[in-house]
C-alpha positions as CSV (number, residue, x, y, z in Angstrom):
1,M,-3.3,-12.1,-27.9
2,D,-5.3,-14.3,-25.5
3,T,-7.7,-12.2,-23.4
4,L,-7.4,-14.2,-20.1
5,P,-3.7,-13.2,-19.4
6,V,-4.7,-9.6,-20.2
7,F,-7.7,-9.8,-17.9
8,W,-5.5,-11.2,-15.1
9,F,-2.8,-8.6,-15.6
10,I,-5.5,-5.9,-15.2
11,A,-6.9,-7.7,-12.2
12,I,-3.5,-7.9,-10.4
13,A,-2.9,-4.2,-11.2
14,A,-6.3,-3.5,-9.6
15,L,-5.5,-5.5,-6.5
16,W,-2.2,-3.7,-6.0
17,A,-4.0,-0.4,-6.5
18,G,-6.6,-1.5,-3.9
19,Y,-3.9,-2.4,-1.5
20,L,-2.1,0.9,-1.8
21,L,-5.4,2.8,-1.6
22,L,-6.6,1.1,1.6
23,E,-3.5,-0.1,3.3
24,G,-1.8,3.2,2.3
25,F,-3.6,5.2,4.9
26,D,-3.2,2.4,7.5
27,L,0.5,2.5,7.1
28,G,0.6,6.3,7.1
29,V,-1.4,6.4,10.4
30,G,1.2,4.0,11.9
31,M,4.1,6.2,10.8
32,R,2.3,9.3,12.1
33,M,2.1,7.9,15.6
34,L,5.9,8.5,15.8
35,F,5.8,12.2,15.1
36,A,2.4,13.7,14.5
37,S,0.8,12.9,17.9
38,R,1.6,15.0,21.0
39,T,-0.4,13.3,23.7
40,E,-1.4,9.7,24.5
41,N,-5.0,10.6,23.7
42,D,-4.0,11.8,20.2
43,R,-2.3,8.5,19.6
44,R,-5.3,6.5,20.7
45,V,-7.6,8.6,18.5
46,M,-5.3,7.9,15.5
47,L,-5.2,4.2,16.2
48,N,-8.9,3.9,16.7
49,T,-9.6,5.4,13.2
50,I,-8.0,2.3,11.6
51,G,-8.9,-0.2,14.4
52,P,-11.9,-1.7,12.7
53,V,-10.4,-2.0,9.2
54,W,-6.6,-2.3,9.2
55,D,-6.5,-6.2,9.2
56,G,-9.1,-6.4,6.4
57,N,-7.1,-4.0,4.3
58,E,-4.1,-6.3,4.5
59,V,-6.1,-9.0,2.7
60,W,-5.5,-7.1,-0.5
61,L,-1.8,-7.7,-0.2
62,I,-2.3,-11.5,0.3
63,T,-4.8,-11.6,-2.6
64,A,-2.4,-9.7,-4.9
65,G,0.4,-12.1,-4.2
66,A,-1.8,-15.1,-4.5
67,A,-3.2,-13.9,-7.9
68,M,0.4,-13.4,-9.2
69,F,1.3,-16.9,-8.0
70,A,-1.7,-18.5,-9.7
71,A,-2.1,-16.5,-12.9
72,F,1.6,-15.8,-13.6
73,P,3.7,-18.3,-11.8
74,Y,6.9,-17.5,-13.6
75,W,6.5,-13.8,-12.7
76,Y,5.8,-14.7,-9.1
77,A,8.8,-17.1,-9.0
78,A,11.3,-14.7,-10.6
79,L,10.2,-11.7,-8.6
80,F,9.8,-13.2,-5.2
81,S,12.9,-15.4,-5.4
82,S,15.0,-12.3,-6.4
83,L,13.6,-10.3,-3.5
84,Y,13.9,-12.7,-0.6
85,V,15.7,-10.0,1.5
86,P,13.3,-7.0,1.1
87,L,10.2,-9.3,1.3
88,T,11.4,-10.9,4.5
89,I,12.1,-7.5,6.0
90,A,8.6,-6.4,4.9
91,L,7.1,-9.4,6.6
92,V,8.9,-8.6,9.8
93,G,7.6,-5.1,9.6
94,L,4.0,-6.2,9.1
95,I,4.3,-8.6,12.0
96,A,5.8,-5.9,14.3
97,R,3.0,-3.5,13.3
98,A,0.2,-6.1,13.8
99,V,1.5,-7.2,17.2
100,G,1.9,-3.5,18.2
101,I,-1.7,-2.7,17.3
102,E,-3.0,-5.7,19.2
103,Y,-0.7,-5.4,22.3
104,R,-0.4,-1.6,22.8
105,G,-3.6,-1.2,24.9
106,K,-3.1,-4.3,27.0
107,V,-1.3,-2.6,29.8
108,A,-1.7,0.9,31.2
109,S,2.0,1.8,31.2
110,R,3.7,4.7,29.5
111,R,6.8,2.6,28.8
112,W,4.7,-0.3,27.4
113,A,2.7,2.1,25.2
114,A,5.9,3.8,23.9
115,F,7.5,0.6,23.0
116,W,4.6,-0.7,21.0
117,T,4.0,2.7,19.4
118,A,7.6,2.5,18.1
119,M,6.9,-1.0,16.7
120,I,3.7,0.3,15.0
121,G,5.5,3.2,13.4
122,L,8.7,1.4,12.4
123,G,6.9,-1.6,11.2
124,S,4.6,0.5,9.0
125,T,7.6,2.4,7.6
126,I,9.6,-0.7,6.8
127,A,6.6,-2.5,5.2
128,A,5.8,0.6,3.1
129,F,9.4,1.0,1.9
130,C,9.9,-2.7,1.0
131,V,6.5,-3.1,-0.8
132,G,7.3,0.1,-2.8
133,A,10.8,-1.2,-3.6
134,A,9.4,-4.5,-4.9
135,L,6.8,-2.9,-7.1
136,A,9.3,-0.4,-8.5
137,L,11.6,-3.3,-9.4
138,T,8.9,-5.3,-11.1
139,S,8.1,-2.2,-13.2
140,T,11.7,-1.1,-14.0
141,G,13.5,-4.4,-14.1
142,L,15.8,-6.9,-12.3
143,P,18.9,-8.7,-13.5
144,V,17.2,-12.0,-14.4
145,D,18.5,-14.5,-17.0
146,S,16.7,-16.6,-19.5
147,N,15.5,-19.0,-16.8
148,G,14.1,-16.1,-14.7
149,D,16.9,-16.5,-12.1
150,R,18.5,-13.6,-10.4
151,V,22.0,-12.7,-11.5
152,G,24.1,-11.2,-8.7
153,G,24.2,-11.2,-4.9
154,P,21.3,-10.9,-2.3
155,F,21.5,-7.1,-2.4
156,V,21.5,-6.6,-6.2
157,W,18.0,-5.4,-5.9
158,L,19.1,-2.3,-3.9
159,T,19.1,0.2,-6.8
160,A,18.0,3.7,-7.4
161,P,14.6,2.7,-8.7
162,A,14.0,0.5,-5.7
163,L,14.9,3.4,-3.4
164,L,12.6,5.7,-5.4
165,G,9.7,3.2,-5.1
166,G,10.2,2.7,-1.4
167,V,10.3,6.5,-0.7
168,A,7.3,6.9,-3.1
169,V,5.1,4.5,-1.1
170,I,6.2,6.1,2.2
171,G,5.4,9.5,0.9
172,Y,2.0,8.5,-0.5
173,A,1.1,6.8,2.7
174,L,1.9,10.0,4.7
175,A,-0.1,12.2,2.3
176,H,-3.0,9.7,2.1
177,S,-3.2,9.2,5.8
178,A,-3.2,13.0,6.4
179,T,-6.5,13.3,4.4
180,F,-7.8,10.2,6.0
181,L,-7.3,11.4,9.5
182,A,-8.6,14.9,8.7
183,L,-11.8,13.1,7.5
184,K,-12.0,10.4,10.3
185,A,-10.6,12.1,13.4
186,D,-11.6,15.2,15.3
187,G,-9.8,17.6,17.7
188,P,-6.1,18.3,17.5
189,V,-5.4,15.3,15.2
190,R,-7.8,16.5,12.6
191,E,-6.4,20.1,12.6
192,R,-2.7,19.0,12.3
193,C,-3.4,16.5,9.6
194,A,-5.6,18.9,7.6
195,Q,-2.7,21.4,7.7
196,F,-0.2,18.7,6.6
197,A,-2.5,17.7,3.7
198,A,-2.7,21.4,2.6
199,R,1.0,22.2,3.0
200,W,3.3,19.1,2.6
201,A,1.3,16.4,0.9
202,P,2.1,17.5,-2.7
203,L,5.8,17.2,-1.8
204,C,5.2,13.7,-0.4
205,L,3.5,12.7,-3.7
206,L,6.5,13.8,-5.8
207,P,8.5,10.6,-5.6
208,A,5.5,8.6,-6.8
209,A,5.0,10.9,-9.8
210,L,8.7,10.5,-10.6
211,W,8.4,6.7,-10.4
212,A,5.4,6.8,-12.9
213,L,7.4,9.0,-15.3
214,L,10.5,6.7,-15.0
215,V,8.4,3.8,-16.1
216,Q,7.0,5.7,-19.1
217,T,10.4,6.9,-20.3
218,Q,11.9,3.4,-19.9
219,S,9.1,1.6,-21.7
220,G,8.3,4.3,-24.3
221,G,4.8,4.7,-22.8
222,T,1.5,4.6,-24.7
223,L,-1.3,7.0,-25.1
224,L,-3.2,5.2,-22.3
225,S,-0.3,5.2,-19.9
226,W,0.6,8.9,-20.5
227,S,-3.1,9.8,-20.2
228,L,-3.2,8.0,-16.8
229,V,-0.2,10.0,-15.7
230,V,-2.0,13.2,-16.6
231,V,-5.1,12.0,-14.7
232,A,-2.9,11.2,-11.6
233,V,-1.4,14.7,-11.6
234,A,-4.8,16.3,-12.1
235,A,-6.2,14.2,-9.1
236,A,-3.3,15.3,-6.9
237,L,-3.9,19.0,-7.8
238,F,-7.6,18.6,-7.1
239,G,-6.9,17.0,-3.7
240,W,-4.4,19.7,-2.8
241,V,-6.8,22.5,-3.7
242,Q,-9.6,20.8,-1.7
243,A,-7.3,20.3,1.2
244,R,-6.5,24.0,1.3
245,R,-10.2,24.7,1.2
246,R,-10.7,22.2,4.1
247,N,-13.1,20.1,2.0
248,E,-11.8,17.0,3.7
249,G,-13.9,14.4,1.8
250,L,-12.9,15.8,-1.6
251,A,-9.3,16.1,-0.6
252,F,-9.3,12.4,0.4
253,I,-10.9,11.5,-3.0
254,G,-8.3,13.6,-4.8
255,Y,-5.3,12.0,-3.2
256,A,-6.9,8.5,-3.5
257,G,-7.4,9.2,-7.2
258,F,-3.8,10.0,-7.5
259,G,-2.8,6.7,-6.0
260,V,-5.1,4.6,-8.2
261,S,-4.3,6.5,-11.4
262,G,-0.6,6.3,-10.6
263,V,-0.6,2.6,-10.2
264,A,-2.7,2.2,-13.3
265,A,-0.2,4.4,-15.2
266,I,2.7,2.3,-14.0
267,F,1.1,-1.1,-15.0
268,A,-0.1,0.3,-18.3
269,G,3.5,1.5,-19.0
270,M,4.8,-2.0,-18.2
271,F,2.3,-3.9,-20.4
272,P,2.8,-6.4,-21.9
273,R,5.9,-7.0,-19.7
274,V,5.5,-8.1,-16.1
275,L,9.2,-8.2,-15.2
276,P,11.8,-6.5,-17.5
277,S,15.3,-8.0,-17.4
278,T,18.1,-5.5,-17.1
279,I,20.5,-8.0,-18.7
280,A,18.8,-8.3,-22.1
281,P,15.3,-7.5,-23.4
282,A,15.0,-11.1,-24.7
283,Y,14.9,-12.3,-21.1
284,D,11.9,-10.1,-20.2
285,L,8.9,-11.9,-18.7
286,T,5.7,-11.0,-20.4
287,I,2.0,-11.9,-19.9
288,A,2.5,-14.4,-22.8
289,N,5.5,-16.3,-21.4
290,A,4.8,-16.0,-17.7
291,A,1.1,-17.0,-17.6
292,S,-0.6,-20.2,-16.5
293,S,-2.6,-22.3,-18.9
294,S,-5.9,-21.1,-20.3
295,Y,-7.7,-23.7,-18.3
296,T,-6.2,-22.5,-15.0
297,L,-7.0,-18.9,-15.8
298,G,-10.5,-19.8,-16.8
299,V,-11.2,-21.5,-13.5
300,M,-9.7,-18.6,-11.6
301,T,-11.9,-16.2,-13.5
302,V,-15.1,-18.0,-12.6
303,I,-14.0,-18.2,-8.9
304,V,-13.1,-14.5,-8.7
305,C,-16.3,-13.4,-10.4
306,L,-18.3,-15.2,-7.8
307,S,-16.3,-14.4,-4.7
308,L,-15.0,-10.9,-5.3
309,P,-18.3,-9.0,-5.2
310,V,-19.1,-10.6,-1.9
311,I,-15.7,-9.6,-0.4
312,V,-16.0,-6.0,-1.7
313,A,-19.6,-5.7,-0.4
314,Y,-18.6,-6.9,3.0
315,Q,-15.6,-4.6,3.2
316,A,-17.7,-1.7,2.0
317,W,-20.3,-2.5,4.7
318,S,-17.7,-2.5,7.4
319,Y,-16.5,0.9,6.3
320,W,-20.1,2.2,6.3
321,I,-20.7,0.8,9.8
322,F,-17.6,2.6,11.2
323,R,-18.0,5.8,9.1
324,K,-18.3,8.3,12.0
325,R,-15.4,10.4,13.2
326,V,-13.4,9.3,16.2
327,T,-13.3,12.2,18.8
328,P,-11.1,12.5,21.8
329,G,-14.2,12.1,24.1
330,M,-14.8,8.6,22.8
331,I,-11.5,7.3,24.1
332,P,-12.0,5.5,27.5
333,D,-9.5,5.5,30.3
334,A,-6.5,3.2,30.0
335,H,-6.9,-0.1,31.8
336,I,-4.8,-3.1,32.7
337,V,-5.6,-6.6,31.3
338,L,-4.6,-9.1,34.0
339,P,-4.0,-12.8,33.5
340,A,-7.0,-15.0,34.5
341,I,-5.0,-16.5,37.3
342,L,-4.6,-13.1,38.9
343,R,-8.2,-12.0,38.4
344,D,-9.5,-15.1,40.2
345,R,-7.6,-14.2,43.4
């Protein structure tokens, strides 16, 4: 088997794991603004914990999609054309969330803030669900024929595995964000999120564990994929124990380890398939029949080896710069941003 398609399959799995690891707590913080904040100050504390990094974290989603397009164009074409509806809904959710984050603080008005808080929360929930559904379907299968075309109507994707994947990413985002806010915030937000991580986070992680087990049972699994499932479960238990002990940094590492190991287990269970067909196994897309040419993959490998270390180093630097906790006392008074024509009068 050619090594370049295998390398790029692993690279795409790593990019999706990076997206769920970093954007996972972003989306979870957005959801939590709907129900886990009791005052305006709490909501602003939560929003400021992700303020410097949320847009950089979304780059991982773009990079994962671009890598699929360039390295496995048949995979990209079959998956994305089959999922026009959920991916369009996910895009609307991401836009609503991004606009909400940028616009929420522009006017000192309760009604204005409440509206954009709802956009942030709903946009985060919608995006998490649709991304989870798409990843679940590429790991469990879609009704695609020998040409990679979808068979069925626009909602043929709405299946039990899709619902499980959507709920799994929402649950993981809620658990992951609880440990993140316990680590990055202070005051009431920190206390409530620490309690959530210790009490309810394991239940939130259960759908993701079921998703990983579903992939193993459907594909038969391998020693590597089952080992990664065990590692994911052990990481979740470690995070839960540390959350109960209020070791916030270790709890974050544990739940983060669950996410990375879980994604690795799912992709390892899929291998060498990239998109199973629920019509017939002969129509499965694999790394062999869905990959670009060796020349294309070789050029991409050189580019990524030169650029990726720079990107990772810059993002790590930004996290280091903004590593301190956000406390309620850091939040300034709300203000009104007037148009320039009014300020000049």
